[in-house]
Every structure is written in C-alpha cells, then in structure tokens.
Steps between C-alpha positions, in 0.01 A plus 500: 500500500613145581637441844874429524549142622728446795832336411563172679754517776819317408809540709710330229453788252773766536390857559605624155311215335192581707518864383531390133206266548287780650589732210412233240173427677412869508575538129283199418212641702536838329477333157194311615330829583576646158411185300358212702657175382273229365523159660764286328245240392296764320783627279746212457487217251445147626679181399239247387725199425868402505673229297856370455605300190848345546689357202861446390463768234360765732279546804194723479326667795152642432303746713143540375344823622196723467677823402805652336824466694818704477821313575870558540753221532871448544747215547717450808809280488669270753266331562297566184158657558234669294325783686166627369309796642134518398315828549125531554470156653361371827661200665233231532487130583506400132826682444644355821421151367759554225766400754365144508476470120875457450598136450825361637606383152449841339817554292528871577299607808612401851222686681277809476451758775206740498438804718339846518811708436321830561139622472353394167824332390563125523851362466574152363847353548576192290799317646664326204704184455709663228533825312213560255390742230157618619218630284223687683194599298121526510227334294153641430182306585430211260314167496366520853823637649511840665807717471820310564842599627765257375852424621693275258835379632734382224846349556792724405598239239191398307417130479612354165225259384744292294755462780218428746354231274838331456572518873166341590561233239838424656344479847250242376785288363699495827442414861623839619243746636455836324702684767796262484833636372506492123737269321755655261336616179720446192294763316560771759200730538384477140171303487490527121822297482339233717191496278707469183708221652183311589374547147827370357487198729142430398603526138775240539244231422288668239163361403365531149194725524185424310432717197263789553141393443185710494325497836173311530200726533366564849210268584143600556384496863530138603398293802765434761543133410645574155872413476685770301825300497328244277333762284826636362844342461812637660352606835758301694800560272723743686827526313732796554870524426587763764390634836164678479367754747130548570366803688182436700302801613245451780271800456431771760650468852549715808275806497329367187288195592355455151148361486335360813269198507177469694678320786763772529784324322726740306619450144857591601518200736349250255725594209815494716413146611439391139822666380708324767353162397568585136859596582564163665365311199690704242827460688464123465540540124853466362710816458228722646520771765215719626481851643199630697437873472385477862535206736314652795217742576640832375421729209708521183412779251401381152804647327737340752345159432593540134848628587565204731420259220737681266781514758498120538488467119172310521389288206133513607286719726184357657278724715250312720166653606151404618218676315219706652189650348199696621275199442577196722379265225803574279729197487780329309872534431663732245840574353595848373781652295583859416314680223646764270167616360254474786319242707349194336179545701338748737554254785873479420521879490321529835731244658818665367387840627424346839835321524690811389371683810734287713760778532236741632376250759834342588663841523781628279721791602451730202795708612735219397288348222669553163194544280705583190708183529187293561340648189803417285512145634132440431522648151770245413252212519525333163275304269746208525466498879121498474508217245720287728276588794198382303666160438574462871149611595334249267709216641413593860132559419484153342618340823289710736194412294543145625451587869255789494237655281642774277345844531584563135600232252793695357793704625397861569700820456505832685742771615631340820793709626667197657525324161703774331848350510634567150704179468328237716194293403251601770158372603249571777306201634167562671470172689128533586246753628560558870177700498310179419441312831537159334826590328625678812463171689702322229771766506546445874530123451854358500409236242368757254801726549714198419296432186548860388875477551511173308298642212715813463815288518371273222412807292854635536645160405273494194615848401871410522437179308395710202712810574844410640668797670744707304860556600555734796677749274162627384440636852823701536 
C-alpha cells in the first residue's frame, strides 16, 4: 500500500481547511489503491500545433492535436469572453505558445489565457474586443493535418461584402483613415442604393457599345514574345455605359495553403499577391469596382466565395490559382470554365477534384453548412452562364498566351465548385505550375506577377469590348 505523504506545514491554512485537505488527500490515495492512475502524459492528448488567422470577417483559432478532444464552451459578458474547457488534454509548451500568437490588430481577440483548470482539463479564456458569435467544432485528419479543434469567432453583425467594398472604395477616394468618423451618407445604410446611384451617374454619359462579335479562337501554345493585342482587334476597347463590378477570388487561404513549391512558397500567398495587383489595374479602368473574396490570409469556403460575388452583384468572377501536378515537368498556364456534362480532359477532371477539396482542408463547420441550399444554388448554373464564361475565358487565354506557354491551347471545362454562380460569367485562371521549379521562380517574381495582372486585365477589356454589360436589373 502506498505510503501517505506528509502534508506541508502552512500556518496560513485555517484548521477547517486543513481538515478538508486531509480528507481529500485520503480519498485520492484510496482511489489510487483501487485503480492506480496512469501518468497524465500517457492518457491525455497532446497539442501538436497552434495557429491564429485574424480577418475582418472572422478570426479562427486552430489547435492541431493527436487525439479526440471533448469540449464545452460558454460566453461571459462585461467584458466579453469566450471560455473553453477541453477534456483529455495535457497542458504543454505548444499550447502555451498560443498566448503569443494573438496579433495586436486582431479585430476580435484581445488576448488568450491558457491554464490547467483541473486534472486532465485545460481551460482557454479568450478575452474579446467585442461580442462575437462563436463556432467551436472539430475536423478529422486530412492532407497532412492531424485532428483539429477550431474556434471561429464571427461578429454579431455579419460583414456585408457590398457595404465593405463601397466603404473601402470611399476610403481610397478621401484622405481620411479607415477609422475616421464617417461623413453623412445620403443613402442611409442601404448599399444597393449607393450602387444604383453610381450606376446611374456612370450612365449619364453613355457610350455606344460595339455590336456583339464572335470571339476569336484561342491560340495554340505560343512563345512569350507573341503580342496577342495585335493578333485580334478590340483588346484595348473598354466601353461600358454603367458601373461594373468584378469579383476576384484568390484561391485557398488560412488553413488551406494550396499547392507548395519546391522552395516552400505556398499557392495561397502567390495568388493573393497576383489578385491584389490585378485589383489595382482593374480599378484604373473607367466605371469599374473590384471585390476580393479574401484580402488577407484566411480561409473562405467555396460556397461563400460564390455568395460574396452574388451579394455585390458582380458582373464577372475570376478565381486565381497556381497549378500543381505530380510530375515537376508539367508547365504552362490554363483557363477553365464550368462544365455541365463532364470534364474536357482527365487532367481537368483531376484538377477540379483537387480544388474542390478546399473545404475539407480549409475547414468548414458542417453543423452550419446548408448543404441543401448549396445544392440548389449549384443546380441553377445555366447554359447561358457557361457560354458567357467561355467568351471571357477565351479572351483571357488569348492574352495570357502572350506572356507564358499555354498548358492547353484551348479553354478547358470541369466541375469546379467555385465557378457555379448561376448568373455570373465565371472563370478559373491557373497562372502557372508552382510544382515546376522554373515556373515557381517566375511566380515569385514581381515582374511576372505584374505581367499576369496586365494580361488578365487586357482579357477582361477584350471581353467587354465584344460583350457590353447588361443593365443591373438583370441581377435583381
């Protein structure tokens, strides 16, 4: 039988407290005789990695672990806090490092406190900057990740992508910083009214659009020195009679890095840099505004990318990616549109299947994921939308063929989930193969990123030259 350890002498402990302590100690020892307790490290799960992804839309905290965890959580007000108790977990140095992961500019988290609340239970307290709607859920192992425990902190009032786009546009047109008091808004809180007013103003000096003309066929793979703007007329004719909105979608983000090159560069970082350059160039065009589905390193589920584009009444949707393949010799740029009947090639099918895994890797809370609504939305994709998407894709492919070898000489089709907006011409641009060391080096180069942005901009101008945007009423 184990020997009873002597209690440390402490004159500050009252007599009644000492007696309770002795009784608790005796009970613990009795239990240890009946069923000897295993060391904590032998039975508890371990945290392998911790990550924090701050963004205006929501902040995500990820705990990657080597076993299943049971959690309970509750909110505390004044000041706002999220308290999470995790059972079956040992407090280790990796988990303690979560405290230092919080950035001062995080929109929602002020600080995180971590402690061993009781044996085999760790308590996390997230001190918040404002009240949030938390989502706490787990993700199974996938794509090199072990099991993950996720805390998503959403604002009580969800961010409106249209209002956010208009607000950022207004900031860029004034000298006031984003946190300066807002000037009176004659449209109240209705961003649609602002959008329609802009459209009416743009239409006050209408331009006669060119008649619709069949698109030129996509070129065969061509050397980089070929000039597509000379190969087909109309590439620089950008004539619209109202405000147009373009949604740019940098692929992946946050927990989903996308493909990774041989030097360790991630696809998510490359495509965000290209999309930001593209946004700047497009916004220099007359009557044009641009929305990014993500403007920082955080994950946006595929369905939400489509919904964002629809909420801002986008006229075009362009998703930007950087290809990867099992063979490092694969190279070239590609442009894809949605297919109703199946992929145009086995490679296109493989790529679409790979890209559609983003929700599994990035992490979607299935408890709040409306699968039925997503299915209805995707089933509404129309032949007309695909035809318009094909025209846009051919125009962009023509221009990209002038700066890089084309992987395939024609637009390809496959079942990309992110292209399934029923009423928006949508394309997916694979800028180059990040898995090819030579193309990876080009993708990291500022000059090449600038060339890509220029080429896509010219392709969009070419598309609108032949296909002037319809009236906004078609979107309502």
